[in-house]
C-alpha positions as a Markdown table, in Angstrom:
| # | Residue | x | y | z |
|---|---|---|---|---|
| 1 | Met | -1.2 | -27.8 | -9.6 |
| 2 | Lys | -2.6 | -28.8 | -6.2 |
| 3 | Ile | -1.5 | -25.6 | -4.5 |
| 4 | Lys | -2.8 | -22.2 | -5.5 |
| 5 | Lys | -2.3 | -18.6 | -4.6 |
| 6 | Asn | -3.8 | -17.6 | -1.1 |
| 7 | Asp | -3.8 | -21.2 | 0.1 |
| 8 | Lys | -2.6 | -21.9 | 3.6 |
| 9 | Val | 0.3 | -24.4 | 3.5 |
| 10 | Phe | 2.4 | -26.4 | 5.9 |
| 11 | Val | 6.2 | -26.8 | 5.3 |
| 12 | Leu | 7.3 | -30.4 | 5.3 |
| 13 | Ala | 11.1 | -30.0 | 4.7 |
| 14 | Gly | 13.8 | -27.3 | 4.8 |
| 15 | Lys | 15.0 | -24.8 | 7.4 |
| 16 | Asp | 11.4 | -23.7 | 8.2 |
| 17 | Arg | 10.0 | -27.2 | 8.6 |
| 18 | Gly | 6.8 | -27.3 | 10.7 |
| 19 | Lys | 5.7 | -23.7 | 10.0 |
| 20 | Thr | 2.6 | -22.6 | 8.1 |
| 21 | Gly | 2.0 | -19.6 | 5.9 |
| 22 | Lys | 0.0 | -18.2 | 3.0 |
| 23 | Val | 1.0 | -18.7 | -0.6 |
| 24 | Leu | 2.0 | -15.4 | -2.2 |
| 25 | Gln | 3.0 | -16.6 | -5.7 |
| 26 | Val | 3.0 | -19.8 | -7.6 |
| 27 | Phe | 5.4 | -20.7 | -10.4 |
| 28 | Pro | 3.9 | -23.7 | -12.2 |
| 29 | Arg | 6.7 | -24.2 | -14.7 |
| 30 | Gln | 9.4 | -24.5 | -12.0 |
| 31 | Gln | 7.0 | -26.4 | -9.6 |
| 32 | Arg | 7.7 | -23.8 | -6.9 |
| 33 | Ala | 5.7 | -21.5 | -4.6 |
| 34 | Ser | 6.6 | -18.5 | -2.6 |
| 35 | Val | 5.2 | -18.5 | 1.0 |
| 36 | Glu | 4.7 | -15.5 | 3.3 |
| 37 | Gly | 7.3 | -15.5 | 6.1 |
| 38 | Ile | 8.9 | -18.8 | 5.0 |
| 39 | Asn | 12.4 | -19.3 | 3.5 |
| 40 | Leu | 13.4 | -15.6 | 3.9 |
| 41 | Leu | 16.5 | -14.5 | 2.1 |
| 42 | Ile | 18.4 | -11.2 | 2.2 |
| 43 | Lys | 19.4 | -9.4 | -1.0 |
| 44 | His | 22.0 | -6.6 | -0.8 |
| 45 | Val | 21.3 | -3.8 | -3.2 |
| 46 | Arg | 23.9 | -1.3 | -4.2 |
| 47 | Pro | 23.1 | 2.5 | -4.2 |
| 48 | Gln | 21.9 | 3.7 | -7.6 |
| 49 | Arg | 23.1 | 7.3 | -7.3 |
| 50 | Arg | 25.8 | 9.1 | -5.5 |
| 51 | Gly | 24.9 | 10.0 | -1.9 |
| 52 | Glu | 22.4 | 7.2 | -1.5 |
| 53 | Thr | 22.8 | 4.3 | 0.9 |
| 54 | Gly | 22.7 | 0.7 | 0.0 |
| 55 | Gln | 19.8 | -1.5 | 1.3 |
| 56 | Arg | 19.2 | -5.0 | 2.5 |
| 57 | Ile | 15.9 | -6.4 | 1.1 |
| 58 | Glu | 14.4 | -9.4 | 2.8 |
| 59 | Phe | 12.1 | -11.5 | 0.6 |
| 60 | Pro | 10.6 | -15.0 | 0.7 |
| 61 | Ala | 12.4 | -17.3 | -1.8 |
| 62 | Pro | 10.3 | -19.9 | -3.6 |
| 63 | Leu | 10.1 | -23.5 | -2.2 |
| 64 | His | 9.5 | -26.6 | -4.2 |
| 65 | Ile | 5.9 | -27.8 | -4.2 |
| 66 | Ser | 6.9 | -31.2 | -2.9 |
| 67 | Asn | 8.0 | -29.6 | 0.4 |
| 68 | Leu | 4.6 | -28.0 | 0.9 |
| 69 | Gln | 1.3 | -29.6 | 2.0 |
| 70 | Leu | -2.1 | -27.8 | 1.8 |
| 71 | Val | -3.9 | -27.1 | 5.1 |
| 72 | Cys | -7.6 | -27.9 | 4.7 |
| 73 | Pro | -9.8 | -24.9 | 5.5 |
| 74 | Gln | -12.5 | -27.2 | 7.0 |
| 75 | Cys | -10.6 | -29.5 | 9.3 |
| 76 | Gly | -7.5 | -27.1 | 9.7 |
| 77 | Lys | -5.0 | -30.0 | 9.4 |
| 78 | Pro | -2.3 | -30.6 | 6.7 |
| 79 | Ser | -3.7 | -33.1 | 4.2 |
| 80 | Arg | -3.2 | -34.5 | 0.8 |
| 81 | Val | -5.2 | -33.1 | -2.1 |
| 82 | Gly | -7.3 | -35.0 | -4.6 |
| 83 | Tyr | -9.6 | -34.1 | -7.4 |
| 84 | Lys | -13.3 | -34.6 | -8.0 |
| 85 | Tyr | -15.6 | -33.6 | -10.9 |
| 86 | Ser | -18.7 | -31.9 | -9.7 |
| 87 | Ala | -21.7 | -30.8 | -11.8 |
| 88 | Val | -22.2 | -27.1 | -12.3 |
| 89 | Lys | -25.2 | -25.5 | -14.1 |
| 90 | Glu | -24.3 | -22.8 | -16.5 |
| 91 | Gly | -27.5 | -21.4 | -18.0 |
| 92 | Asp | -29.4 | -24.3 | -19.5 |
| 93 | Lys | -26.4 | -26.7 | -19.7 |
| 94 | Thr | -24.7 | -28.8 | -17.0 |
| 95 | Lys | -20.9 | -29.0 | -17.1 |
| 96 | Ala | -18.4 | -31.0 | -15.1 |
| 97 | Arg | -16.0 | -28.9 | -13.1 |
| 98 | Lys | -12.7 | -30.2 | -11.6 |
| 99 | Val | -12.5 | -29.2 | -7.9 |
| 100 | Arg | -9.9 | -30.0 | -5.2 |
| 101 | Leu | -10.8 | -32.4 | -2.4 |
| 102 | Cys | -9.3 | -32.9 | 1.1 |
| 103 | Arg | -8.2 | -36.5 | 1.4 |
| 104 | Arg | -8.5 | -36.4 | 5.2 |
| 105 | Cys | -12.0 | -35.1 | 5.7 |
| 106 | Gln | -13.4 | -35.6 | 2.1 |
| 107 | Gln | -14.6 | -31.9 | 1.9 |
| 108 | Leu | -14.3 | -29.7 | -1.2 |
| 109 | Ile | -11.6 | -27.1 | -1.0 |
| 110 | Asp | -12.7 | -24.9 | -3.9 |
C-alpha cells in the first residue's frame, strides 16, 4: 500500500475534503485508513451496570485509500506516490529495497 501508519495525508473527497491529518491505522484488506480528526463518528454506548450513565464516544471512522493523498515530507504538498528500488548494503551483500518516491519532487519518502 502507498499509505502507511503515521503518514500525513490530504483528504480528496468526502465531508472532510481539503483537510489534512495523520494516519492512525491502516486496514490493507479493506483498502481503508483511519485518519486523526477526520470522518469523526459518534457511537452511543449503553450503561453496563445499574447506576452507570451511558456515553457518547467520538472516533475516526476509516476512509477508503482512494480518497486520500500522501503529503510529501520534503515539499509539503499532496502528491502521488511511486516506487523505486534502491541498493542497501547488509553486511557483505547488497540488496535491492523497495522505497516510496514523491512524484512531484522526486525525493524518497522512506
